[in-house]
C-alpha positions as CSV (number, residue, x, y, z in Angstrom):
1,M,-0.1,-0.1,-0.1
2,N,1.3,3.3,-0.7
3,Y,0.2,5.9,2.3
4,K,0.9,10.0,1.3
5,P,0.4,12.1,4.1
6,A,-2.4,14.4,3.7
7,K,-1.5,17.0,6.0
8,L,1.2,17.9,8.6
9,A,1.0,19.2,12.3
10,Y,3.2,22.3,11.2
11,S,-0.1,23.9,9.4
12,Q,-1.8,26.7,11.7
13,S,-5.3,25.5,11.0
14,Y,-4.0,22.2,12.5
15,K,-2.3,23.6,15.9
16,S,-5.9,25.2,16.7
17,L,-7.5,21.8,16.5
18,S,-5.1,20.9,19.7
19,C,-3.9,17.2,18.4
20,P,0.2,17.7,19.1
21,K,2.5,14.6,18.0
22,S,-0.1,13.2,15.8
23,V,0.5,12.7,12.0
24,V,-2.7,12.6,10.0
25,Y,-2.5,10.6,6.6
26,T,-5.1,9.3,4.4
27,D,-5.0,5.6,2.4
28,L,-5.8,6.0,-1.0
29,A,-4.1,3.0,-1.7
30,S,-6.9,1.0,0.4
31,L,-10.0,2.8,-0.6
32,T,-9.6,0.7,-4.4
33,S,-7.8,-2.0,-3.5
34,P,-10.0,-5.2,-3.5
35,S,-7.3,-7.1,-0.9
36,Y,-8.0,-4.4,1.7
37,S,-11.0,-3.3,3.7
38,S,-11.0,-0.1,4.8
39,K,-13.8,-0.2,6.9
40,A,-12.4,-3.3,8.8
41,L,-8.7,-1.5,8.6
42,Y,-9.5,2.0,10.4
43,S,-12.8,0.5,12.5
44,N,-10.6,0.4,16.3
45,V,-8.9,3.7,14.9
46,P,-10.7,7.2,16.4
47,K,-11.3,10.5,13.8
48,H,-10.6,13.7,14.6
49,P,-14.0,15.5,15.2
50,Q,-13.1,18.4,13.2
51,L,-10.7,16.7,10.3
52,N,-12.1,13.9,8.0
53,Y,-8.9,12.0,8.3
54,V,-7.7,9.4,10.0
55,T,-5.4,10.3,13.2
56,Y,-3.1,7.7,14.8
57,K,-1.8,8.9,18.3
58,M,2.1,7.8,18.7
59,D,5.2,7.9,21.0
60,D,7.9,10.5,20.5
61,F,10.4,7.8,18.8
62,K,7.6,6.8,16.0
63,I,6.8,10.3,15.8
64,S,10.1,12.0,15.3
65,N,11.0,8.1,12.8
66,S,8.0,9.0,10.9
67,F,8.9,12.9,10.1
68,N,12.8,11.8,9.5
69,N,11.2,9.5,6.8
70,F,9.6,11.9,5.2
71,K,12.1,14.3,5.1
72,N,14.3,11.6,3.5
73,N,12.3,10.7,1.1
74,K,11.0,14.3,0.3
75,I,7.6,12.8,0.6
76,S,5.0,15.4,-0.6
77,R,3.1,17.6,1.9
78,E,0.1,17.6,-0.3
79,A,-1.9,14.7,-1.2
80,S,-1.8,13.3,-4.3
81,P,-3.3,10.0,-6.2
82,S,-1.5,6.7,-6.3
83,T,0.7,5.6,-9.1
84,P,0.9,1.9,-10.0
85,S,4.5,0.7,-9.0
86,D,6.7,-2.6,-9.5
87,T,6.3,-5.0,-6.5
88,S,9.7,-3.9,-4.8
89,T,8.4,-0.3,-4.4
90,E,5.2,-1.1,-3.0
91,S,7.4,-4.4,-0.8
92,N,9.4,-1.5,0.4
93,N,6.2,1.0,1.2
94,S,5.1,-1.3,3.1
95,K,8.0,-2.2,5.0
96,M,8.3,1.3,6.0
97,S,4.4,1.1,6.9
98,D,4.7,-1.4,9.2
99,Q,7.9,0.3,11.0
100,T,6.1,3.6,11.2
101,Y,2.9,3.1,12.1
102,R,1.6,0.9,15.3
103,D,-1.6,0.0,16.4
104,P,-2.4,1.8,19.9
105,R,-3.9,-1.7,21.1
106,D,0.0,-2.8,21.4
107,A,1.3,0.3,23.1
108,P,3.5,-0.4,26.2
109,L,1.7,2.0,28.2
110,R,-1.6,0.8,27.4
111,K,-1.1,-2.7,28.4
112,L,0.0,-1.9,31.4
113,S,-2.7,0.4,32.1
114,V,-5.9,0.1,30.5
115,D,-5.0,-3.5,29.6
116,L,-3.4,-4.5,32.6
117,I,-5.6,-7.3,33.2
118,K,-5.4,-9.1,29.9
119,T,-1.6,-8.7,29.8
120,Y,-1.8,-10.6,33.1
121,K,-3.8,-13.3,31.7
122,H,-1.7,-13.4,28.3
123,I,1.4,-14.1,30.6
124,N,-0.4,-16.5,32.6
125,E,-1.9,-18.5,29.5
126,V,1.8,-18.5,27.9
127,Y,2.9,-19.7,31.6
128,Y,0.9,-22.5,31.6
129,A,1.0,-23.1,28.1
130,K,4.7,-23.6,27.9
131,K,4.7,-26.1,31.2
132,K,2.2,-28.4,29.8
133,R,4.5,-29.0,26.7
134,R,7.2,-29.2,29.1
135,A,5.4,-31.8,31.2
136,Q,3.8,-33.4,28.0
137,Q,7.9,-33.7,26.4
138,S,8.8,-34.9,29.7
139,A,6.1,-37.5,30.1
140,P,7.3,-41.2,29.3
141,T,5.3,-42.5,26.2
142,T,2.7,-45.0,27.0
143,N,2.4,-46.3,23.2
144,N,5.4,-47.7,22.4
145,P,6.3,-50.6,25.0
146,T,9.7,-51.3,23.9
147,H,11.1,-47.9,25.3
148,P,13.3,-48.8,28.3
149,T,11.9,-47.3,31.7
150,T,15.0,-47.4,33.8
151,S,17.5,-45.2,34.8
152,H,20.7,-47.3,33.8
153,P,22.6,-46.6,30.8
154,T,21.4,-47.1,27.2
155,D,23.1,-46.9,23.6
156,D,20.6,-43.9,23.1
157,P,22.2,-40.9,24.3
158,I,19.1,-38.2,24.5
159,L,17.6,-41.3,26.9
160,N,21.2,-41.7,28.7
161,Q,20.8,-38.1,29.1
162,L,16.9,-37.8,30.4
163,N,18.1,-40.6,33.1
164,T,20.7,-38.5,34.3
165,G,18.9,-35.5,34.9
166,S,15.8,-38.0,36.6
167,A,18.6,-39.0,39.0
168,N,20.1,-35.9,39.7
169,K,16.4,-34.6,40.6
170,K,16.0,-37.2,43.2
171,E,19.5,-36.9,44.3
172,R,18.7,-33.4,44.9
173,K,15.1,-34.0,46.6
174,L,16.7,-35.6,49.4
175,Y,16.5,-34.0,52.7
176,N,18.9,-34.8,55.7
177,D,21.1,-37.0,53.9
178,G,18.0,-38.9,53.5
179,Y,16.3,-39.4,56.7
180,D,13.9,-37.0,56.4
181,D,10.7,-36.0,54.0
182,E,9.7,-32.9,52.3
183,Y,8.2,-31.9,55.7
184,F,11.1,-31.9,58.0
185,D,9.7,-35.3,59.8
186,Y,11.7,-38.4,60.2
187,I,10.9,-40.7,57.6
188,I,9.5,-44.3,60.3
189,K,11.0,-47.3,59.6
190,S,9.1,-50.3,61.7
191,G,12.1,-52.3,63.4
192,E,14.7,-49.6,63.7
193,R,16.4,-49.0,66.8
194,F,16.7,-45.6,68.2
195,Q,19.8,-45.0,70.6
196,D,20.2,-49.0,70.7
197,R,16.9,-48.8,73.4
198,Y,14.0,-48.1,71.7
199,E,12.9,-50.2,69.2
200,I,9.9,-48.5,67.1
201,D,6.8,-50.4,66.0
202,S,4.1,-48.3,64.3
203,L,3.0,-44.8,63.9
204,I,0.7,-43.0,66.3
205,G,-0.1,-39.9,65.3
206,K,1.1,-36.8,63.2
207,G,0.7,-32.9,64.4
208,S,2.2,-29.9,63.3
209,F,5.3,-30.5,65.9
210,G,6.2,-33.9,64.3
211,Q,5.4,-37.2,64.8
212,V,4.7,-39.7,68.1
213,V,5.6,-43.3,67.1
214,K,5.1,-46.7,69.7
215,A,8.1,-48.0,70.8
216,F,9.4,-50.4,72.5
217,D,11.9,-49.6,75.5
218,L,14.3,-52.9,75.3
219,D,16.1,-51.7,78.6
220,E,12.6,-51.3,80.4
221,Q,10.9,-54.3,78.9
222,E,7.9,-51.9,78.0
223,F,6.1,-50.1,75.7
224,V,6.3,-46.1,75.3
225,A,5.6,-43.1,73.1
226,I,8.4,-41.2,71.9
227,K,7.6,-37.7,69.8
228,I,10.0,-37.0,67.2
229,I,10.7,-33.1,66.5
230,K,10.4,-31.6,63.0
231,N,13.6,-31.4,62.2
232,K,13.4,-27.4,62.0
233,R,15.0,-25.0,64.4
234,P,11.7,-23.1,65.3
235,F,10.2,-26.6,66.4
236,L,13.7,-27.3,68.2
237,Q,13.8,-24.7,69.8
238,Q,9.8,-24.9,71.3
239,A,10.3,-28.2,71.9
240,H,14.0,-27.6,74.6
241,I,11.2,-25.2,76.5
242,E,8.6,-28.1,76.2
243,V,11.1,-30.5,78.0
244,R,12.1,-27.6,80.6
245,L,8.7,-27.5,81.6
246,L,8.4,-31.3,81.7
247,E,11.8,-31.9,84.2
248,L,10.4,-28.8,86.0
249,M,6.9,-30.9,86.8
250,N,8.8,-34.1,87.0
251,S,11.1,-32.6,90.0
252,H,7.9,-31.5,91.8
253,E,6.4,-34.9,91.5
254,N,3.5,-35.6,94.2
255,D,-0.1,-36.9,94.6
256,I,-1.8,-34.7,92.3
257,S,1.2,-34.4,89.4
258,S,-0.4,-38.1,88.5
259,Y,-3.0,-36.0,85.9
260,I,0.4,-34.7,83.8
261,V,2.0,-37.3,81.5
262,K,5.7,-38.6,82.3
263,L,8.1,-37.7,80.6
264,K,10.8,-40.1,81.2
265,G,14.1,-39.4,78.7
266,H,15.0,-37.1,75.8
267,F,17.5,-37.7,73.5
268,M,18.4,-36.1,69.7
269,H,18.6,-39.1,66.7
270,R,19.6,-37.6,63.6
271,N,19.2,-34.0,64.0
272,H,15.7,-35.0,65.6
273,L,15.3,-33.9,69.1
274,C,12.9,-37.1,70.5
275,L,11.5,-37.2,74.0
276,V,10.4,-40.6,75.5
277,F,6.8,-40.8,77.4
278,E,5.1,-43.2,78.9
279,L,2.4,-45.0,77.0
280,L,-1.3,-44.0,77.3
281,S,-4.4,-44.6,75.7
282,Y,-7.1,-42.8,73.4
283,N,-8.2,-39.1,74.2
284,L,-11.5,-37.9,74.8
285,Y,-12.2,-36.8,71.6
286,D,-11.9,-40.2,70.6
287,L,-14.6,-41.1,73.3
288,L,-17.1,-38.5,72.2
289,R,-16.9,-39.9,68.3
290,N,-17.4,-43.5,69.9
291,T,-20.9,-41.8,70.9
292,N,-21.4,-40.3,67.3
293,F,-21.1,-36.7,69.2
294,R,-23.8,-37.1,71.7
295,G,-22.1,-37.2,74.9
296,V,-21.4,-38.9,78.1
297,S,-23.2,-39.2,81.4
298,L,-23.3,-36.4,83.7
299,N,-21.1,-38.9,86.2
300,L,-18.3,-39.3,83.7
301,T,-18.2,-35.4,83.4
302,R,-17.7,-35.1,86.6
303,K,-15.1,-37.4,87.4
304,F,-13.1,-36.1,84.4
305,A,-13.9,-32.7,85.6
306,Q,-12.4,-33.7,89.0
307,Q,-9.6,-34.6,87.8
308,L,-8.9,-32.3,85.1
309,C,-9.3,-29.4,88.1
310,T,-6.7,-31.1,90.1
311,A,-4.2,-31.4,87.5
312,L,-4.9,-27.3,86.5
313,M,-4.5,-26.6,90.3
314,F,-0.8,-28.3,90.3
315,L,-0.1,-26.0,87.3
316,S,-0.7,-23.2,89.4
317,T,1.2,-23.8,91.8
318,N,3.7,-20.8,92.5
319,E,6.5,-23.0,92.3
320,L,5.5,-23.6,88.4
321,S,3.1,-21.4,87.4
322,I,2.1,-23.0,84.5
323,I,0.3,-22.4,81.8
324,H,-0.8,-25.2,79.5
325,C,-2.7,-22.9,76.8
326,D,-4.1,-25.8,74.5
327,L,-6.1,-27.6,77.0
328,K,-9.1,-29.3,74.5
329,P,-10.1,-32.9,74.2
330,E,-7.6,-34.2,71.8
331,N,-5.0,-33.4,74.5
332,I,-6.4,-35.1,77.4
333,L,-5.7,-38.7,77.3
334,L,-7.1,-41.7,79.1
335,C,-4.4,-44.0,81.1
336,N,-6.6,-47.0,80.1
337,P,-9.0,-47.8,78.0
338,K,-11.3,-49.4,80.4
339,R,-10.8,-47.0,83.0
340,S,-11.5,-43.2,83.8
341,A,-8.2,-42.3,84.9
342,I,-6.9,-39.6,82.6
343,K,-3.6,-37.3,82.1
344,I,-2.9,-33.9,80.2
345,I,-0.7,-34.1,77.4
346,D,0.9,-31.6,74.9
347,F,3.3,-28.9,76.4
348,G,4.5,-27.5,73.2
349,S,2.6,-24.4,73.2
350,S,2.8,-24.2,77.0
351,C,4.9,-21.4,79.0
352,Q,5.2,-19.5,82.4
353,L,3.5,-16.6,83.9
354,G,5.7,-13.9,83.3
355,Q,7.3,-16.0,80.2
356,R,4.5,-15.4,77.7
357,L,5.8,-16.1,73.7
358,Y,3.1,-16.2,71.7
359,Q,-0.4,-14.0,71.3
360,Y,-2.0,-16.7,68.9
361,I,-2.6,-19.1,71.5
362,Q,-5.4,-21.8,72.6
363,S,-7.5,-24.1,69.9
364,R,-10.2,-21.8,68.3
365,F,-13.2,-23.7,70.0
366,Y,-11.4,-23.4,73.5
367,R,-9.9,-19.9,73.2
368,S,-10.6,-17.6,76.0
369,P,-12.3,-14.1,75.5
370,E,-8.7,-12.1,77.2
371,V,-7.0,-13.8,73.8
372,L,-8.8,-13.0,71.7
373,L,-9.4,-9.4,73.0
374,G,-5.8,-9.2,73.0
375,L,-5.3,-8.6,76.7
376,P,-2.6,-10.5,79.1
377,Y,-3.7,-13.7,80.4
378,D,-2.6,-16.1,82.8
379,M,-3.6,-19.8,84.0
380,A,-7.3,-18.5,84.2
381,I,-7.1,-19.5,80.4
382,D,-6.8,-22.8,80.9
383,V,-9.9,-22.8,83.3
384,W,-12.1,-20.9,80.4
385,S,-10.9,-24.0,78.0
386,L,-11.8,-26.5,80.7
387,G,-15.3,-25.1,80.7
388,C,-16.0,-25.5,77.3
389,I,-14.9,-29.0,77.3
390,L,-17.0,-30.1,79.9
391,V,-19.7,-29.0,78.3
392,E,-18.8,-30.7,75.2
393,M,-18.3,-33.8,76.6
394,H,-21.8,-33.7,78.3
395,T,-23.5,-32.9,75.0
396,G,-21.3,-34.0,72.5
397,E,-20.9,-30.6,70.7
398,P,-18.2,-28.2,71.0
399,L,-19.9,-24.7,73.2
400,F,-18.8,-22.6,71.1
401,N,-17.9,-23.6,67.7
402,G,-16.9,-20.2,65.5
403,H,-15.5,-20.9,61.9
404,N,-13.2,-17.6,62.5
405,E,-12.2,-15.0,65.7
406,F,-14.8,-13.0,64.8
407,D,-17.5,-16.0,64.7
408,Q,-16.4,-17.1,67.7
409,M,-16.8,-13.7,69.9
410,N,-20.5,-13.6,68.5
411,K,-20.9,-17.3,69.8
412,M,-19.6,-16.3,72.8
413,V,-22.1,-13.2,73.2
414,E,-25.0,-14.9,72.2
415,V,-24.9,-17.5,74.9
416,L,-22.9,-14.9,78.2
417,G,-23.8,-11.5,76.6
418,M,-21.6,-8.6,76.4
419,P,-18.2,-8.5,78.1
420,P,-17.2,-6.2,80.5
421,V,-16.7,-2.4,79.6
422,D,-13.0,-2.4,81.0
423,M,-12.2,-5.4,79.3
424,L,-13.5,-3.9,75.6
425,E,-11.5,-0.7,76.4
426,Q,-8.0,-2.4,77.4
427,G,-8.5,-5.1,74.8
428,T,-5.7,-3.9,71.7
429,K,-8.3,-6.3,69.3
430,S,-12.0,-5.1,70.6
431,K,-13.0,-3.2,67.8
432,R,-12.2,-5.8,65.7
433,Y,-15.7,-7.4,66.9
434,F,-17.1,-4.6,68.7
435,D,-18.4,-0.8,67.7
436,R,-17.7,1.9,70.1
437,F,-20.3,4.7,70.4
438,P,-19.4,8.4,71.5
439,D,-21.3,7.5,75.0
440,G,-18.6,5.1,76.0
441,T,-20.9,1.8,75.6
442,W,-20.0,-0.9,72.9
443,Q,-21.9,-2.8,70.9
444,I,-21.5,-6.5,69.0
445,K,-20.4,-5.6,65.0
446,R,-23.4,-6.7,63.1
447,I,-22.8,-8.5,59.4
448,K,-25.2,-6.9,56.9
449,E,-25.3,-10.0,55.0
450,G,-24.1,-13.0,56.3
451,K,-24.9,-15.3,59.4
452,K,-27.3,-13.8,61.9
453,Y,-27.2,-14.0,65.3
454,K,-29.2,-14.5,68.6
455,Q,-29.2,-11.0,70.5
456,P,-26.7,-11.1,73.8
457,G,-27.1,-13.9,76.5
458,T,-30.8,-15.1,74.6
459,R,-28.9,-18.7,74.0
460,R,-29.1,-19.7,77.3
461,L,-26.7,-22.6,79.1
462,R,-29.3,-23.9,80.6
463,D,-31.1,-24.7,77.5
464,I,-28.1,-26.1,75.7
465,I,-27.0,-28.4,78.4
466,G,-31.3,-29.3,79.2
467,S,-31.2,-28.8,83.0
468,E,-34.7,-29.0,83.1
469,I,-35.5,-31.7,80.6
470,G,-33.6,-34.2,81.3
471,G,-30.6,-33.8,79.5
472,P,-29.4,-32.5,76.1
473,Q,-32.8,-33.4,73.9
474,S,-33.9,-34.9,76.7
475,R,-31.5,-38.0,76.2
476,R,-30.9,-38.5,80.3
477,L,-34.5,-37.8,81.1
478,N,-35.3,-40.4,84.4
479,E,-31.7,-41.6,84.2
480,A,-29.7,-41.7,88.1
481,G,-27.6,-38.9,88.7
482,H,-29.4,-36.4,85.8
483,T,-32.3,-34.8,88.2
484,L,-32.4,-30.9,87.9
485,Q,-30.4,-30.6,91.1
486,D,-27.7,-32.3,89.3
487,Y,-27.7,-30.2,86.5
488,L,-28.3,-27.1,88.5
489,K,-24.8,-27.5,90.0
490,F,-23.5,-28.2,86.6
491,E,-24.7,-25.3,85.1
492,D,-23.1,-23.3,88.2
493,I,-19.6,-24.1,87.7
494,I,-19.6,-23.9,84.2
495,I,-20.9,-20.0,84.5
496,R,-18.5,-19.4,87.1
497,M,-15.5,-21.0,84.7
498,L,-17.0,-18.9,81.7
499,N,-16.3,-15.6,83.8
500,Y,-15.4,-13.2,80.8
501,D,-13.5,-11.3,83.6
502,P,-10.7,-13.8,84.4
503,K,-10.0,-12.1,87.8
504,L,-13.4,-13.0,88.9
505,R,-13.2,-16.4,87.0
506,I,-13.3,-19.6,89.5
507,T,-9.6,-20.9,90.3
508,P,-9.0,-25.1,89.9
509,N,-8.9,-24.9,94.1
510,E,-12.0,-23.1,94.2
511,C,-13.3,-25.9,91.8
512,L,-12.7,-28.5,93.7
513,Q,-15.0,-26.7,97.0
514,H,-18.0,-26.6,94.8
515,S,-20.7,-28.4,95.2
516,F,-21.1,-30.4,91.8
517,F,-18.1,-32.7,93.2
518,K,-20.0,-32.8,96.6
519,R,-22.1,-35.9,95.0
520,N,-22.0,-39.0,96.6
521,V,-20.7,-41.2,93.3
522,E,-19.2,-44.5,93.5
523,S,-15.4,-44.8,94.6
524,N,-14.8,-47.1,91.8
525,D,-13.7,-45.5,88.9
526,Q,-14.1,-48.1,86.8
527,I,-17.2,-46.9,84.0
528,Q,-20.1,-48.8,84.5
529,P,-22.7,-49.7,81.8
530,N,-25.7,-47.1,81.0
531,Q,-28.8,-48.4,82.4
532,R,-30.5,-47.4,79.7
533,E,-29.7,-46.9,75.7
534,V,-31.2,-45.2,73.1
535,N,-30.6,-46.8,69.8
536,V,-30.6,-44.3,66.6
537,Y,-30.1,-44.4,63.2
538,N,-27.4,-42.6,61.6
539,S,-27.6,-40.5,57.8
540,G,-25.7,-44.1,56.6
541,G,-28.7,-46.3,57.5
542,L,-25.9,-47.9,60.5
543,K,-27.7,-48.5,63.7
544,T,-25.8,-47.0,66.6
545,T,-26.0,-46.5,70.3
546,S,-26.3,-42.8,71.7
547,S,-24.2,-43.6,74.9
548,V,-21.3,-45.5,75.6
549,K,-22.2,-49.0,77.8
550,S,-18.6,-48.7,79.1
551,L,-14.8,-48.1,78.2
552,N,-14.4,-52.0,77.5
553,N,-16.7,-51.7,74.8
554,Y,-15.2,-48.5,73.6
555,S,-11.7,-49.8,73.7
556,N,-13.3,-53.0,72.0
557,T,-14.9,-51.7,69.2
558,I,-11.7,-49.2,68.2
559,S,-9.2,-52.3,68.3
560,K,-10.9,-53.7,65.3
561,T,-9.9,-50.7,63.5
562,S,-6.4,-50.6,64.8
563,S,-4.5,-51.6,68.0
564,H,-3.4,-48.2,69.1
565,S,-5.4,-45.9,66.4
566,A,-7.1,-42.9,66.4
567,Y,-9.0,-42.9,63.3
568,P,-12.4,-42.9,62.7
569,I,-14.2,-46.3,63.0
570,T,-17.0,-45.1,60.7
571,P,-17.7,-43.3,57.4
572,Q,-20.2,-40.6,60.1
573,V,-17.4,-40.4,62.5
574,A,-14.8,-40.0,59.8
575,S,-16.9,-37.2,58.2
576,S,-17.2,-35.8,61.6
577,Y,-13.4,-35.7,62.1
578,K,-12.3,-34.1,59.2
579,N,-15.4,-31.1,59.5
580,R,-13.4,-30.3,62.9
581,N,-11.4,-27.5,61.5
582,I,-9.6,-26.9,64.8
583,I,-8.3,-31.1,65.2
584,N,-4.7,-31.7,65.4
585,T,-3.2,-34.7,65.8
586,D,-1.2,-33.6,68.7
587,Y,-0.8,-36.7,70.6
588,Y,1.6,-36.1,73.3
């Protein structure tokens, strides 16, 4: 095509139109050529409002180049009709046109501003297309069965190069000389011996800290649990704090320290700190799962509560002043599957009073209000967690099962009403959940679109535990040990444990003096069979029982799945376990 400029920006009339740095031209050849469509060519090009010419906005570089071309080639300033030319002239003109003029949509400024989203999308498309091609090229071909599939040398040099690259990639993935996986966990091998004393039997569980294995102590001729910490500095440092606290508790061992897991020793094995504990049984969350989350009796809840209060009283002594910081059903283990004796485990998040390390502590369902509000905390946060645990053990469901911290605080307010004003004034995170008005009053934030919450204090604890109707959903109606008086005592101690103000919250020692523990219960700590069994049908059509007849039956049921397993025994339980978003398998 032969482009001829019609007017240039030097004319006074053009200057008055305020269109600097523009070249105005007419494409006369395209109007007559059958191979070009002027409508298609200029459909996306803006026209000047006062001149009947097509205008192109271009950068300084292109403008200067175009004017130089005009000058060097002595292009006439007046428009003239195009004349026939030979093929070489037309090709040269086309090349000059391509170099001189550019589609505004391809300008870098436009691509990095107006069309930025399109630019990123294009980058992604190119990246993933390239990645897909590489994957297809590196994937082994399945159509030809004669291709070698080993990494041994072959006659094909290209194949040898691919095999060498694959072998090098495997070598690069070795961690800790091949003893660790990519998550810094030690690779467990059954039968391996640690310190020429502990023979590994099986994996018990995994958590954020590392792993717990069942092992046999050849010296003591007994099974133990070994907690193998991840081979990473932050986990190692926290584990050293846990060892120090456990050894401190061991040095103050007495009658009331028996409710804390006992550390038998610790050592380093291939860059992993290993903690040796006494081997315990299942945790309280396993117990709830076996009831299909319908809870245990009030009598059994009382036995658990008494032991846990005693354990917290031991931790709060002046010599220790230890805050557990992660009390929950998963961290409370049965000593024997046939008896109700329990012990608290997992002091990996614990600290001493005055040596607080973290602000983000406690599993969400059991997180205290002072932690949520960003206030200083002490041993009272464990009492709050205990109150939540006891309600869950009897009802089968978490008392405050928030999906996030905002939801957690709203569910607290539904049951307990508004927190004290002085706590809200001092809390560094109070305005995340509450609005403060000029008159000094506070109100819980409300989401315009989303979940609707009940008014503060309208979801009564009495209704949750079923004090007046024979337990949760009347499941304990007319059952021994579940009278109205029993429930009123249970309700009272829970209310005292869940006091917003940690200074007014009941202490572990005061808990043990509460009338809830004055009931004459059987001295035998073995769980007796329930007198009444309620059969229900779950969603999967499996016939189950609403309560545990005994921990003996419970043990036998789980043993069918694994000799020392903490995994679900029915599809329904499996689903419940996965939906519990705060759970981790910190067994010790």
